[in-house]
N, CA, C and O atoms as a GROMACS GRO file, in nm:
protein
  364
    1MET      N    1   0.084  -0.118   0.000
    1MET     CA    2   0.000   0.000   0.000
    1MET      C    3   0.089   0.125   0.000
    1MET      O    4   0.206   0.120   0.037
    2THR      N    5   0.030   0.234  -0.042
    2THR     CA    6   0.101   0.361  -0.039
    2THR      C    7   0.027   0.458   0.051
    2THR      O    8  -0.091   0.441   0.080
    3LEU      N    9   0.097   0.557   0.094
    3LEU     CA   10   0.041   0.658   0.182
    3LEU      C   11  -0.052   0.749   0.103
    3LEU      O   12  -0.017   0.795  -0.005
    4ALA      N   13  -0.171   0.774   0.159
    4ALA     CA   14  -0.269   0.863   0.097
    4ALA      C   15  -0.323   0.958   0.202
    4ALA      O   16  -0.316   0.932   0.322
    5PHE      N   17  -0.377   1.069   0.155
    5PHE     CA   18  -0.432   1.170   0.245
    5PHE      C   19  -0.575   1.201   0.202
    5PHE      O   20  -0.603   1.309   0.151
    6PRO      N   21  -0.667   1.105   0.225
    6PRO     CA   22  -0.804   1.123   0.179
    6PRO      C   23  -0.885   1.224   0.261
    6PRO      O   24  -0.985   1.277   0.214
    7ASN      N   25  -0.840   1.252   0.382
    7ASN     CA   26  -0.912   1.344   0.470
    7ASN      C   27  -0.834   1.476   0.478
    7ASN      O   28  -0.721   1.477   0.528
    8PRO      N   29  -0.890   1.586   0.429
    8PRO     CA   30  -0.815   1.712   0.427
    8PRO      C   31  -0.809   1.785   0.562
    8PRO      O   32  -0.753   1.894   0.570
    9SER      N   33  -0.866   1.725   0.666
    9SER     CA   34  -0.868   1.796   0.794
    9SER      C   35  -0.727   1.807   0.852
    9SER      O   36  -0.640   1.723   0.826
   10ARG      N   37  -0.708   1.911   0.930
   10ARG     CA   38  -0.583   1.936   0.999
   10ARG      C   39  -0.618   2.017   1.122
   10ARG      O   40  -0.724   2.079   1.128
   11SER      N   41  -0.530   2.017   1.221
   11SER     CA   42  -0.558   2.091   1.344
   11SER      C   43  -0.427   2.144   1.400
   11SER      O   44  -0.319   2.093   1.369
   12PHE      N   45  -0.439   2.248   1.481
   12PHE     CA   46  -0.320   2.305   1.544
   12PHE      C   47  -0.305   2.244   1.682
   12PHE      O   48  -0.399   2.248   1.762
   13ASP      N   49  -0.189   2.190   1.710
   13ASP     CA   50  -0.159   2.131   1.840
   13ASP      C   51  -0.072   2.232   1.915
   13ASP      O   52   0.048   2.243   1.890
   14GLU      N   53  -0.134   2.305   2.006
   14GLU     CA   54  -0.063   2.411   2.077
   14GLU      C   55   0.050   2.358   2.163
   14GLU      O   56   0.156   2.420   2.172
   15ALA      N   57   0.031   2.243   2.225
   15ALA     CA   58   0.135   2.184   2.311
   15ALA      C   59   0.261   2.150   2.231
   15ALA      O   60   0.372   2.167   2.281
   16ARG      N   61   0.244   2.103   2.109
   16ARG     CA   62   0.359   2.068   2.024
   16ARG      C   63   0.404   2.183   1.936
   16ARG      O   64   0.510   2.176   1.874
   17ASN      N   65   0.323   2.290   1.931
   17ASN     CA   66   0.348   2.404   1.843
   17ASN      C   67   0.365   2.354   1.699
   17ASN      O   68   0.463   2.384   1.631
   18ALA      N   69   0.265   2.278   1.656
   18ALA     CA   70   0.270   2.213   1.526
   18ALA      C   71   0.128   2.192   1.471
   18ALA      O   72   0.030   2.196   1.544
   19VAL      N   73   0.122   2.171   1.341
   19VAL     CA   74  -0.003   2.136   1.277
   19VAL      C   75  -0.005   1.984   1.262
   19VAL      O   76   0.092   1.923   1.218
   20CYS      N   77  -0.117   1.925   1.300
   20CYS     CA   78  -0.135   1.780   1.291
   20CYS      C   79  -0.222   1.747   1.171
   20CYS      O   80  -0.322   1.813   1.145
   21PHE      N   81  -0.183   1.644   1.097
   21PHE     CA   82  -0.265   1.594   0.987
   21PHE      C   83  -0.247   1.442   0.980
   21PHE      O   84  -0.150   1.387   1.034
   22ILE      N   85  -0.340   1.377   0.914
   22ILE     CA   86  -0.344   1.231   0.914
   22ILE      C   87  -0.327   1.177   0.772
   22ILE      O   88  -0.384   1.229   0.676
   23GLY      N   89  -0.247   1.072   0.762
   23GLY     CA   90  -0.235   0.997   0.638
   23GLY      C   91  -0.285   0.855   0.662
   23GLY      O   92  -0.300   0.812   0.776
   24HIS      N   93  -0.310   0.784   0.554
   24HIS     CA   94  -0.357   0.645   0.565
   24HIS      C   95  -0.276   0.556   0.472
   24HIS      O   96  -0.252   0.589   0.356
   25ASP      N   97  -0.236   0.443   0.526
   25ASP     CA   98  -0.170   0.338   0.450
   25ASP      C   99  -0.261   0.218   0.464
   25ASP      O  100  -0.253   0.143   0.562
   26GLY      N  101  -0.348   0.200   0.367
   26GLY     CA  102  -0.451   0.096   0.379
   26GLY      C  103  -0.539   0.128   0.497
   26GLY      O  104  -0.597   0.236   0.504
   27MET      N  105  -0.551   0.036   0.591
   27MET     CA  106  -0.635   0.058   0.707
   27MET      C  107  -0.560   0.124   0.823
   27MET      O  108  -0.619   0.151   0.928
   28PHE      N  109  -0.431   0.150   0.805
   28PHE     CA  110  -0.351   0.209   0.912
   28PHE      C  111  -0.352   0.361   0.904
   28PHE      O  112  -0.334   0.420   0.797
   29GLN      N  113  -0.374   0.424   1.018
   29GLN     CA  114  -0.375   0.569   1.029
   29GLN      C  115  -0.238   0.616   1.077
   29GLN      O  116  -0.186   0.566   1.176
   30ILE      N  117  -0.180   0.711   1.006
   30ILE     CA  118  -0.048   0.763   1.036
   30ILE      C  119  -0.061   0.911   1.072
   30ILE      O  120  -0.112   0.990   0.992
   31ARG      N  121  -0.016   0.948   1.192
   31ARG     CA  122  -0.024   1.088   1.236
   31ARG      C  123   0.105   1.162   1.202
   31ARG      O  124   0.215   1.111   1.224
   32PHE      N  125   0.088   1.280   1.149
   32PHE     CA  126   0.201   1.367   1.117
   32PHE      C  127   0.183   1.499   1.189
   32PHE      O  128   0.072   1.551   1.202
   33PHE      N  129   0.294   1.553   1.235
   33PHE     CA  130   0.298   1.687   1.294
   33PHE      C  131   0.403   1.765   1.216
   33PHE      O  132   0.515   1.716   1.198
   34ILE      N  133   0.370   1.884   1.171
   34ILE     CA  134   0.469   1.970   1.108
   34ILE      C  135   0.491   2.090   1.200
   34ILE      O  136   0.398   2.164   1.231
   35GLU      N  137   0.616   2.106   1.242
   35GLU     CA  138   0.649   2.212   1.335
   35GLU      C  139   0.630   2.350   1.271
   35GLU      O  140   0.645   2.367   1.150
   36VAL      N  141   0.597   2.447   1.356
   36VAL     CA  142   0.578   2.585   1.310
   36VAL      C  143   0.703   2.635   1.238
   36VAL      O  144   0.691   2.706   1.138
   37GLU      N  145   0.821   2.600   1.287
   37GLU     CA  146   0.945   2.645   1.224
   37GLU      C  147   0.957   2.595   1.080
   37GLU      O  148   1.011   2.664   0.995
   38ALA      N  149   0.907   2.475   1.054
   38ALA     CA  150   0.910   2.421   0.918
   38ALA      C  151   0.816   2.500   0.828
   38ALA      O  152   0.847   2.525   0.711
   39LEU      N  153   0.702   2.540   0.880
   39LEU     CA  154   0.609   2.624   0.802
   39LEU      C  155   0.671   2.761   0.776
   39LEU      O  156   0.658   2.815   0.667
   40ALA      N  157   0.738   2.815   0.876
   40ALA     CA  158   0.801   2.947   0.862
   40ALA      C  159   0.914   2.944   0.759
   40ALA      O  160   0.938   3.043   0.690
   41LYS      N  161   0.983   2.831   0.749
   41LYS     CA  162   1.094   2.818   0.654
   41LYS      C  163   1.046   2.836   0.510
   41LYS      O  164   1.124   2.876   0.423
   42SER      N  165   0.921   2.806   0.485
   42SER     CA  166   0.866   2.814   0.350
   42SER      C  167   0.854   2.957   0.300
   42SER      O  168   0.838   2.981   0.180
   43GLY      N  169   0.862   3.052   0.391
   43GLY     CA  170   0.847   3.192   0.351
   43GLY      C  171   0.705   3.243   0.363
   43GLY      O  172   0.681   3.361   0.339
   44VAL      N  173   0.612   3.157   0.399
   44VAL     CA  174   0.474   3.200   0.419
   44VAL      C  175   0.469   3.280   0.548
   44VAL      O  176   0.518   3.234   0.652
   45ALA      N  177   0.412   3.398   0.544
   45ALA     CA  178   0.407   3.486   0.662
   45ALA      C  179   0.322   3.424   0.771
   45ALA      O  180   0.206   3.387   0.747
   46LEU      N  181   0.377   3.413   0.891
   46LEU     CA  182   0.303   3.358   1.004
   46LEU      C  183   0.268   3.465   1.107
   46LEU      O  184   0.196   3.437   1.203
   47GLY      N  185   0.318   3.583   1.088
   47GLY     CA  186   0.294   3.690   1.186
   47GLY      C  187   0.169   3.768   1.153
   47GLY      O  188   0.077   3.718   1.089
   48GLY      N  189   0.168   3.892   1.197
   48GLY     CA  190   0.056   3.979   1.169
   48GLY      C  191  -0.045   3.977   1.281
   48GLY      O  192  -0.014   3.941   1.395
   49LYS      N  193  -0.166   4.016   1.247
   49LYS     CA  194  -0.270   4.032   1.349
   49LYS      C  195  -0.351   3.905   1.374
   49LYS      O  196  -0.429   3.899   1.469
   50VAL      N  197  -0.332   3.803   1.291
   50VAL     CA  198  -0.407   3.680   1.311
   50VAL      C  199  -0.338   3.594   1.417
   50VAL      O  200  -0.219   3.610   1.444
   51SER      N  201  -0.414   3.502   1.476
   51SER     CA  202  -0.358   3.415   1.579
   51SER      C  203  -0.256   3.318   1.518
   51SER      O  204  -0.257   3.294   1.397
   52THR      N  205  -0.170   3.265   1.601
   52THR     CA  206  -0.072   3.167   1.556
   52THR      C  207  -0.142   3.048   1.492
   52THR      O  208  -0.100   2.999   1.388
   53GLU      N  209  -0.250   3.002   1.555
   53GLU     CA  210  -0.324   2.888   1.502
   53GLU      C  211  -0.376   2.917   1.362
   53GLU      O  212  -0.357   2.836   1.271
   54THR      N  213  -0.441   3.030   1.344
   54THR     CA  214  -0.497   3.065   1.213
   54THR      C  215  -0.387   3.079   1.109
   54THR      O  216  -0.402   3.031   0.997
   55ALA      N  217  -0.277   3.144   1.145
   55ALA     CA  218  -0.166   3.163   1.052
   55ALA      C  219  -0.104   3.030   1.012
   55ALA      O  220  -0.074   3.008   0.894
   56CYS      N  221  -0.085   2.941   1.108
   56CYS     CA  222  -0.025   2.811   1.079
   56CYS      C  223  -0.116   2.724   0.992
   56CYS      O  224  -0.069   2.659   0.899
   57LEU      N  225  -0.244   2.724   1.022
   57LEU     CA  226  -0.337   2.645   0.941
   57LEU      C  227  -0.346   2.700   0.799
   57LEU      O  228  -0.356   2.623   0.703
   58SER      N  229  -0.342   2.831   0.784
   58SER     CA  230  -0.344   2.892   0.650
   58SER      C  231  -0.216   2.857   0.574
   58SER      O  232  -0.221   2.827   0.455
   59ALA      N  233  -0.102   2.863   0.643
   59ALA     CA  234   0.024   2.826   0.580
   59ALA      C  235   0.023   2.680   0.538
   59ALA      O  236   0.068   2.645   0.429
   60PHE      N  237  -0.030   2.594   0.624
   60PHE     CA  238  -0.039   2.452   0.591
   60PHE      C  239  -0.125   2.434   0.466
   60PHE      O  240  -0.087   2.360   0.375
   61ASP      N  241  -0.239   2.500   0.462
   61ASP     CA  242  -0.328   2.487   0.346
   61ASP      C  243  -0.260   2.531   0.218
   61ASP      O  244  -0.277   2.469   0.113
   62ALA      N  245  -0.182   2.639   0.225
   62ALA     CA  246  -0.112   2.690   0.107
   62ALA      C  247  -0.003   2.593   0.059
   62ALA      O  248   0.029   2.589  -0.060
   63LEU      N  249   0.052   2.517   0.152
   63LEU     CA  250   0.165   2.429   0.121
   63LEU      C  251   0.130   2.280   0.126
   63LEU      O  252   0.217   2.194   0.122
   64ARG      N  253   0.001   2.251   0.134
   64ARG     CA  254  -0.045   2.113   0.157
   64ARG      C  255   0.021   2.011   0.064
   64ARG      O  256   0.070   1.908   0.111
   65THR      N  257   0.025   2.037  -0.064
   65THR     CA  258   0.079   1.939  -0.159
   65THR      C  259   0.225   1.908  -0.130
   65THR      O  260   0.264   1.791  -0.126
   66SER      N  261   0.307   2.011  -0.110
   66SER     CA  262   0.449   1.986  -0.084
   66SER      C  263   0.470   1.921   0.052
   66SER      O  264   0.560   1.839   0.068
   67ILE      N  265   0.389   1.958   0.151
   67ILE     CA  266   0.399   1.895   0.284
   67ILE      C  267   0.365   1.748   0.275
   67ILE      O  268   0.435   1.664   0.333
   68GLN      N  269   0.260   1.714   0.202
   68GLN     CA  270   0.221   1.573   0.188
   68GLN      C  271   0.324   1.495   0.108
   68GLN      O  272   0.346   1.377   0.134
   69ASP      N  273   0.388   1.559   0.012
   69ASP     CA  274   0.496   1.493  -0.063
   69ASP      C  275   0.613   1.458   0.030
   69ASP      O  276   0.665   1.347   0.025
   70VAL      N  277   0.652   1.552   0.114
   70VAL     CA  278   0.760   1.528   0.209
   70VAL      C  279   0.718   1.420   0.309
   70VAL      O  280   0.798   1.332   0.342
   71ALA      N  281   0.595   1.426   0.357
   71ALA     CA  282   0.545   1.325   0.451
   71ALA      C  283   0.554   1.186   0.389
   71ALA      O  284   0.592   1.090   0.456
   72GLY      N  285   0.518   1.174   0.262
   72GLY     CA  286   0.526   1.046   0.193
   72GLY      C  287   0.668   0.994   0.184
   72GLY      O  288   0.692   0.874   0.200
   73LYS      N  289   0.764   1.083   0.158
   73LYS     CA  290   0.904   1.043   0.149
   73LYS      C  291   0.958   1.000   0.285
   73LYS      O  292   1.030   0.900   0.295
   74VAL      N  293   0.923   1.074   0.389
   74VAL     CA  294   0.967   1.039   0.525
   74VAL      C  295   0.907   0.904   0.566
   74VAL      O  296   0.976   0.820   0.624
   75TYR      N  297   0.781   0.885   0.534
   75TYR     CA  298   0.713   0.760   0.567
   75TYR      C  299   0.776   0.641   0.494
   75TYR      O  300   0.788   0.533   0.551
   76ALA      N  301   0.814   0.661   0.370
   76ALA     CA  302   0.872   0.552   0.290
   76ALA      C  303   1.006   0.505   0.346
   76ALA      O  304   1.043   0.389   0.329
   77ARG      N  305   1.080   0.596   0.412
   77ARG     CA  306   1.211   0.560   0.469
   77ARG      C  307   1.198   0.468   0.589
   77ARG      O  308   1.278   0.375   0.605
   78SER      N  309   1.099   0.493   0.673
   78SER     CA  310   1.079   0.409   0.792
   78SER      C  311   0.933   0.419   0.833
   78SER      O  312   0.885   0.527   0.869
   79ARG      N  313   0.865   0.311   0.827
   79ARG     CA  314   0.721   0.311   0.852
   79ARG      C  315   0.692   0.302   1.001
   79ARG      O  316   0.721   0.203   1.067
   80ARG      N  317   0.633   0.411   1.051
   80ARG     CA  318   0.591   0.418   1.190
   80ARG      C  319   0.448   0.470   1.193
   80ARG      O  320   0.388   0.492   1.088
   81ASP      N  321   0.394   0.490   1.312
   81ASP     CA  322   0.255   0.540   1.320
   81ASP      C  323   0.247   0.688   1.350
   81ASP      O  324   0.138   0.744   1.356
   82SER      N  325   0.363   0.754   1.370
   82SER     CA  326   0.364   0.896   1.402
   82SER      C  327   0.497   0.958   1.360
   82SER      O  328   0.603   0.897   1.376
   83TYR      N  329   0.491   1.080   1.307
   83TYR     CA  330   0.610   1.151   1.262
   83TYR      C  331   0.601   1.298   1.299
   83TYR      O  332   0.492   1.354   1.306
   84ILE      N  333   0.716   1.359   1.324
   84ILE     CA  334   0.725   1.503   1.342
   84ILE      C  335   0.812   1.555   1.228
   84ILE      O  336   0.930   1.522   1.218
   85LEU      N  337   0.752   1.636   1.142
   85LEU     CA  338   0.826   1.695   1.031
   85LEU      C  339   0.888   1.826   1.078
   85LEU      O  340   0.818   1.911   1.133
   86THR      N  341   1.017   1.841   1.056
   86THR     CA  342   1.089   1.962   1.098
   86THR      C  343   1.138   2.036   0.975
   86THR      O  344   1.126   1.988   0.863
   87ALA      N  345   1.194   2.153   0.997
   87ALA     CA  346   1.250   2.232   0.887
   87ALA      C  347   1.356   2.153   0.810
   87ALA      O  348   1.372   2.172   0.690
   88ALA      N  349   1.428   2.066   0.878
   88ALA     CA  350   1.533   1.986   0.813
   88ALA      C  351   1.476   1.889   0.709
   88ALA      O  352   1.550   1.845   0.621
   89ASP      N  353   1.349   1.855   0.717
   89ASP     CA  354   1.288   1.763   0.622
   89ASP      C  355   1.253   1.830   0.490
   89ASP      O  356   1.221   1.762   0.392
   90PHE      N  357   1.260   1.964   0.487
   90PHE     CA  358   1.220   2.039   0.368
   90PHE      C  359   1.343   2.101   0.301
   90PHE      O  360   1.424   2.166   0.367
   91PRO      N  361   1.355   2.080   0.170
   91PRO     CA  362   1.472   2.134   0.097
   91PRO      C  363   1.470   2.286   0.090
   91PRO      O  364   1.561   2.346   0.033
   0.00000   0.00000   0.00000
């Protein structure tokens, strides 16, 4: 099976300071967290008058395809049930 992202939902995890999203490999659910620093590395503005949560979710939405591509590559290297994507995972 390959990793797929059939559910577009995502949420902000304040404790981890990251956006959480879910992938599926067949019947297995794989949790991913992308750190705020990784979103900031993309150049998408996270500051301003909006909340951190709103800014991070908007940045995630703008970068969804590339984030999911990186998540798929990380998952292919070592299959686990949870991953934290950091700025180092993004070229």
